[in-house]
RODO-2510 file (C-alpha; in nm, 4 decimals, decimal comma):
residues 231
     n   res          X          Y          Z
     1     m     3,2391    -0,4299    -7,5378
     2     a     3,3193    -0,6641    -7,2474
     3     k     3,2255    -0,5187    -6,9094
     4     v     3,4724    -0,6399    -6,6449
     5     v     3,4469    -0,5687    -6,2717
     6     i     3,7670    -0,6439    -6,0813
     7     l     3,7911    -0,6665    -5,7027
     8     t     4,1417    -0,6261    -5,5623
     9     g     4,2556    -0,6946    -5,2083
    10     a     4,5664    -0,6774    -4,9951
    11     g     4,7429    -0,9510    -5,1918
    12     i     4,8002    -0,7299    -5,4944
    13     s     4,9605    -0,4504    -5,2901
    14     a     5,1598    -0,6908    -5,0725
    15     e     5,3754    -0,7635    -5,3766
    16     s     5,4669    -0,3939    -5,3813
    17     g     5,5889    -0,4226    -5,0225
    18     i     5,2782    -0,2943    -4,8450
    19     r     5,2168    -0,5091    -4,5399
    20     t     4,8722    -0,6497    -4,4718
    21     f     4,6541    -0,6939    -4,1670
    22     r     4,6153    -1,0662    -4,2129
    23     a     4,9580    -1,1887    -4,3237
    24     s     5,1797    -1,3586    -4,0646
    25     d     5,4113    -1,0557    -4,0728
    26     g     5,1245    -0,8093    -4,0998
    27     l     5,0320    -0,4994    -3,9077
    28     w     4,7910    -0,6788    -3,6796
    29     e     5,0855    -0,8310    -3,4901
    30     e     5,2025    -0,4828    -3,3921
    31     h     4,8650    -0,3229    -3,3209
    32     r     4,5317    -0,4685    -3,2234
    33     i     4,2893    -0,4088    -3,5083
    34     m     4,0342    -0,2816    -3,2587
    35     d     4,2812    -0,0121    -3,1504
    36     v     4,3630     0,1290    -3,4935
    37     a     4,0790     0,0337    -3,7272
    38     t     3,7566     0,1095    -3,5407
    39     p     3,5749     0,4310    -3,4441
    40     e     3,6015     0,3211    -3,0807
    41     g     3,9793     0,2867    -3,1054
    42     f     4,0037     0,6338    -3,2558
    43     a     3,7893     0,7789    -2,9780
    44     r     4,0148     0,6191    -2,7140
    45     d     4,3491     0,7236    -2,8607
    46     p     4,3368     0,9478    -3,1693
    47     a     4,7105     1,0192    -3,1470
    48     l     4,7922     0,6479    -3,1805
    49     v     4,5563     0,6088    -3,4753
    50     h     4,7002     0,9120    -3,6533
    51     r     5,0568     0,7842    -3,6000
    52     f     4,9526     0,4465    -3,7377
    53     y     4,7993     0,5896    -4,0558
    54     n     5,0766     0,8452    -4,0998
    55     a     5,3196     0,5521    -4,1143
    56     r     5,0975     0,3631    -4,3575
    57     r     5,0655     0,6738    -4,5744
    58     a     5,4435     0,7113    -4,5891
    59     a     5,4850     0,3429    -4,6757
    60     a     5,2252     0,3702    -4,9527
    61     r     5,3995     0,6745    -5,0997
    62     a     5,7286     0,4835    -5,1070
    63     a     5,5766     0,1767    -5,2759
    64     q     5,5612     0,1332    -5,6516
    65     p     5,2962    -0,0345    -5,8690
    66     n     5,3873    -0,3908    -5,9599
    67     p     5,3179    -0,5837    -6,2836
    68     a     4,9668    -0,6743    -6,1653
    69     h     4,8664    -0,3083    -6,1233
    70     l     5,0219    -0,2223    -6,4592
    71     a     4,8449    -0,5086    -6,6355
    72     l     4,5030    -0,3982    -6,5073
    73     a     4,5689    -0,0461    -6,6334
    74     e     4,6680    -0,1934    -6,9699
    75     l     4,3410    -0,3875    -6,9845
    76     e     4,1388    -0,0752    -6,9054
    77     a     4,3107     0,1134    -7,1867
    78     a     4,2586    -0,1655    -7,4406
    79     p     3,9765    -0,1397    -7,6960
    80     g     3,6820    -0,3680    -7,6338
    81     h     3,6987    -0,3633    -7,2537
    82     e     3,5089    -0,1530    -7,0024
    83     v     3,6952    -0,2090    -6,6754
    84     l     3,6012    -0,1045    -6,3229
    85     v     3,8486    -0,1729    -6,0417
    86     v     3,6869    -0,1983    -5,6993
    87     t     3,9671    -0,2062    -5,4462
    88     q     3,9682    -0,2862    -5,0775
    89     n     4,3129    -0,1283    -5,0588
    90     v     4,3677     0,2237    -4,9304
    91     d     4,6847     0,2976    -5,1301
    92     d     4,6958     0,4693    -5,4697
    93     l     4,8935     0,2081    -5,6640
    94     h     4,6136     0,1440    -5,9148
    95     e     4,5970     0,5118    -6,0037
    96     r     4,9738     0,5451    -6,0282
    97     a     4,9792     0,2427    -6,2592
    98     g     4,7380     0,4240    -6,4898
    99     s     4,3938     0,2905    -6,3919
   100     q     4,1336     0,5654    -6,4077
   101     n     3,8081     0,3879    -6,3225
   102     v     3,8700     0,2949    -5,9579
   103     i     3,6402     0,2754    -5,6547
   104     h     3,8102     0,2760    -5,3133
   105     m     3,5404     0,0986    -5,1167
   106     h     3,7432     0,1235    -4,7936
   107     g     3,8566     0,4825    -4,8438
   108     s     4,2045     0,6189    -4,9030
   109     l     4,5127     0,6990    -4,6986
   110     f     4,5390     1,0169    -4,9012
   111     g     4,2036     1,1552    -4,7919
   112     a     4,0983     1,3312    -4,4718
   113     l     3,7483     1,3364    -4,3254
   114     c     3,5762     1,5528    -4,0658
   115     h     3,3564     1,3325    -3,8496
   116     a     3,1631     1,6401    -3,7369
   117     c     3,0495     1,7743    -4,0763
   118     d     3,1576     1,5010    -4,3266
   119     h     3,3787     1,7431    -4,5190
   120     r     3,6548     1,5683    -4,7174
   121     w     3,9886     1,7020    -4,8426
   122     p     4,3348     1,5716    -4,9420
   123     a     4,5219     1,4453    -4,6378
   124     p     4,8478     1,6162    -4,5414
   125     e     5,1613     1,4065    -4,5130
   126     a     5,1045     1,3760    -4,1379
   127     m     4,7722     1,4160    -3,9577
   128     q     4,7399     1,5076    -3,5890
   129     p     4,4529     1,5209    -3,3362
   130     q     4,4748     1,9005    -3,3179
   131     d     4,4186     1,9448    -3,6929
   132     t     4,1097     2,1492    -3,7749
   133     c     3,8578     2,0842    -4,0494
   134     p     3,8867     2,3373    -4,3350
   135     g     3,5094     2,3194    -4,3701
   136     c     3,3766     2,3770    -4,0185
   137     g     3,6919     2,4593    -3,8213
   138     r     3,6401     2,1883    -3,5593
   139     k     3,9113     1,9561    -3,4319
   140     a     3,7323     1,6505    -3,5669
   141     t     3,9633     1,5229    -3,8390
   142     r     4,0362     1,1572    -3,9124
   143     p     4,1734     0,9549    -4,2035
   144     d     3,9118     0,8956    -4,4726
   145     i     3,9276     0,5216    -4,4091
   146     v     3,6328     0,2862    -4,3679
   147     w     3,6918     0,1156    -4,0352
   148     f     3,5361    -0,2028    -3,9025
   149     n     3,1635    -0,1620    -3,8301
   150     e     3,1377     0,1203    -4,0868
   151     m     2,9675     0,0971    -4,4273
   152     p     3,1999     0,0711    -4,7300
   153     y     3,1754     0,3464    -4,9884
   154     q     2,9672     0,3405    -5,3090
   155     m     2,8026     0,0046    -5,2393
   156     d     2,4946     0,0864    -5,4483
   157     r     2,7085     0,1604    -5,7528
   158     i     2,9252    -0,1481    -5,6975
   159     i     2,6226    -0,3786    -5,6900
   160     r     2,4782    -0,2161    -6,0041
   161     e     2,8100    -0,2630    -6,1837
   162     l     2,8330    -0,6270    -6,0733
   163     e     2,4826    -0,7021    -6,1960
   164     a     2,5617    -0,5525    -6,5377
   165     a     2,9044    -0,7160    -6,5780
   166     d     3,0104    -0,9866    -6,8208
   167     l     3,2979    -1,0966    -6,5970
   168     f     3,3828    -1,0570    -6,2280
   169     v     3,7459    -1,1095    -6,1252
   170     s     3,8731    -1,1247    -5,7670
   171     i     4,2463    -1,0696    -5,7143
   172     g     4,4462    -1,1033    -5,3932
   173     t     4,1568    -1,1243    -5,1483
   174     s     4,1058    -1,3424    -4,8422
   175     g     3,7340    -1,3923    -4,8988
   176     n     3,6758    -1,3291    -4,5282
   177     v     3,5709    -0,9630    -4,5220
   178     y     3,2125    -0,8760    -4,6089
   179     p     3,0480    -0,7290    -4,8035
   180     a     3,3278    -0,7789    -5,0603
   181     a     3,3405    -1,1527    -4,9881
   182     g     2,9821    -1,1766    -5,1118
   183     f     3,0452    -1,0136    -5,4498
   184     v     3,1061    -1,3507    -5,6168
   185     q     2,7600    -1,4652    -5,5073
   186     d     2,6016    -1,1400    -5,6247
   187     a     2,7670    -1,1821    -5,9643
   188     a     2,6817    -1,5510    -5,9973
   189     m     2,3145    -1,4858    -5,9203
   190     c     2,3068    -1,2568    -6,2248
   191     g     2,4744    -1,5129    -6,4501
   192     v     2,8070    -1,3281    -6,4544
   193     e     3,1197    -1,5344    -6,5225
   194     t     3,3547    -1,5360    -6,2209
   195     l     3,7310    -1,5803    -6,1915
   196     e     3,9610    -1,5826    -5,8887
   197     l     4,3338    -1,5050    -5,9097
   198     n     4,4875    -1,5575    -5,5674
   199     l     4,8098    -1,6687    -5,4023
   200     d     4,6127    -1,9350    -5,2124
   201     p     4,2483    -2,0429    -5,2373
   202     s     4,0280    -1,7853    -5,0662
   203     a     3,7519    -1,8703    -4,8222
   204     g     3,5076    -1,8534    -5,1132
   205     s     3,7174    -1,9988    -5,3942
   206     t     3,4765    -2,2871    -5,4583
   207     m     3,2072    -2,0351    -5,5564
   208     f     3,4081    -1,9105    -5,8562
   209     d     3,3714    -2,0624    -6,2020
   210     t     3,7504    -2,0674    -6,2336
   211     s     4,0243    -2,0263    -5,9743
   212     r     4,3977    -1,9898    -6,0369
   213     e     4,6681    -1,9871    -5,7716
   214     g     4,9929    -1,7920    -5,7756
   215     p     5,1409    -1,4452    -5,7207
   216     a     4,9292    -1,1609    -5,8569
   217     s     5,2344    -1,0140    -6,0302
   218     v     5,2507    -1,3319    -6,2394
   219     l     4,8868    -1,4389    -6,2744
   220     v     4,7364    -1,1010    -6,3601
   221     p     4,9711    -1,0150    -6,6511
   222     e     4,9225    -1,3694    -6,7865
   223     w     4,5443    -1,3353    -6,7697
   224     v     4,5486    -0,9899    -6,9295
   225     r     4,7653    -1,1203    -7,2141
   226     e     4,5101    -1,3977    -7,2653
   227     r     4,2241    -1,1460    -7,2727
   228     l     4,3969    -0,9145    -7,5163
   229     g     4,5162    -1,2002    -7,7335
   230     a     4,1610    -1,3300    -7,7606
   231     r     4,0255    -1,0089    -7,9143
***
């Protein structure tokens, strides 16, 4: 049984039409990241932040999984592979493609969080500052998104899975955002084989054993076919 840990970033969802923070046509040109992706920005203008994530939630619902998402789900379902997808993305395209073993290290657009009592529940289609927490009743609701200067989710489990993996694959990531950018080093220190599939070389591409360049919707299905053909 081959244990494969796969990190996915904005590049895989961009091919489904979901815009990214860091692309030249990305969301950062319309909103300062500090205004919509930090606790301080939320404290200053919660209405703006809710409008921003309501729009992102609607865009994610309208998007469809692309061949890269579908190929990863196919690999997970194939005999002989134990696959964990660790995604930096906050959409649900992996799940809708059929992947079941997914960690959303940066949270999800489809979750709501009370910053007063830490209660979590499915997010409504549109969130507003006056929404109350179903757990404690306070008006302290926010998207269940990990913002800058906050700790990503399930880091202990992710590191354990990396250390026990046979192969670590990074798909569609910039290699600029930590701690995810350091996963290749964590894997390499444990003797894990590493592979990068990216549109362009990432900031850490030289640290991978193998790096391939091209669209995720092309590279990922090709790689999965290779894996399944090698069984």
